[in-house]
N, C-alpha and C positions, 0 to 999 in steps of 0.2 A: 762938905758941900752936898747940896741935894742932887739926886739922881735926875737926868733929863728925861722928860716925857717921850715916849715913843712918837716918832713922826707919823706913823700910819696906823690906823686900826686894821686889825686882821679882818680879812673879808670873810663873810659867811660863806658856808658851804652851799653851793648852788645845786639845784636839781639837774640831773643829766638832760641834755637837749634831746638826744635820740635814745630810743629804747635799746637796750642791750639785745644781742643775738638770742639770748635765752628767752627774754620777754617776747620778742617777736614770734618764736615758735611755741609759745605756751598753748597747751591744749592740742597740739599736732602730733604728739608721739602716741605710743600705744595706749596711753591712758586718756587721750583727748577724745573729745566728741566725735570726730570722723572715724577713728578707729572703733569706738564703741558702736557706732551705727553699722559699720562694716561687719564687725563681729557678730552683732544680732542678726544681720542678714545672712551670714554664712551659717550660723546655728540653725535659723529657720529653714534655709535651703536644704540642709542635711537632715531635717526632721528631729534635731537635738540628739541625734545618735552619733556615736564613734564610728567614723569611716574605716580605721584600720581594723576594729573589732568586727564590723559588718563584712569585711573582706574574708574574714576566716570563720564566719558563721555565728559570731557572738552578737548579742544585743546588749549594748551598755550605753548609759546616758552620757553624752559629751558635756564637758564642762568648760572646755577651752577651744580656742581656734589656733591652728598651727600653720606655719608656712610650710608647704611640701618641700619646696626648695628653700633653704635658709637665706635670709637677707644677706648674711656674710658670705654666702656662695653665689650671689648674683640673682636670687629670687626677689620678686616684688610683692606688692600688696594686692594684685589683681585678684579676682575671685577665683580664677583658675588655678591659683597657686596656694589657695587657702582650703583647709579642711577642718571639720569639727572633730574633736578628739577628746578622749577621756584622760584623767590623770595618769593612770598607770601606763597607757600608751604614750602619752607625752613624755613622761619620765624616761621611759625605756628608749624612745626616739632621740631625745636630747642626749642621753648617755652615749648612744651609738654615734651621734653626730660629733659629740666632744672627743671621742676616740679617733675621729677622722674617717669612719666607715660609712657614713650616710650623707643624705642630700639635704 
């Protein structure tokens, strides 16, 4: 006896109607355009020099922008909480914060 044909064809996969939360936030994180603009403004404000180095009398080129009070500890992205910082200072500050001794 021959097999009966299926009653319904499978539905094609449809595109989602709404964007996923990840798609809605695209470009809004630290790699996004708003952060890059803020980062550039902070570097320019600080003369592209590392602020922690300047505080102890050294002159070193800043390559990063750092949260003075980390976001995990309640700091925000406002300009008063951001500083230009060099790689060695950023690495040292991050290690100190990871041990729970910094801001």
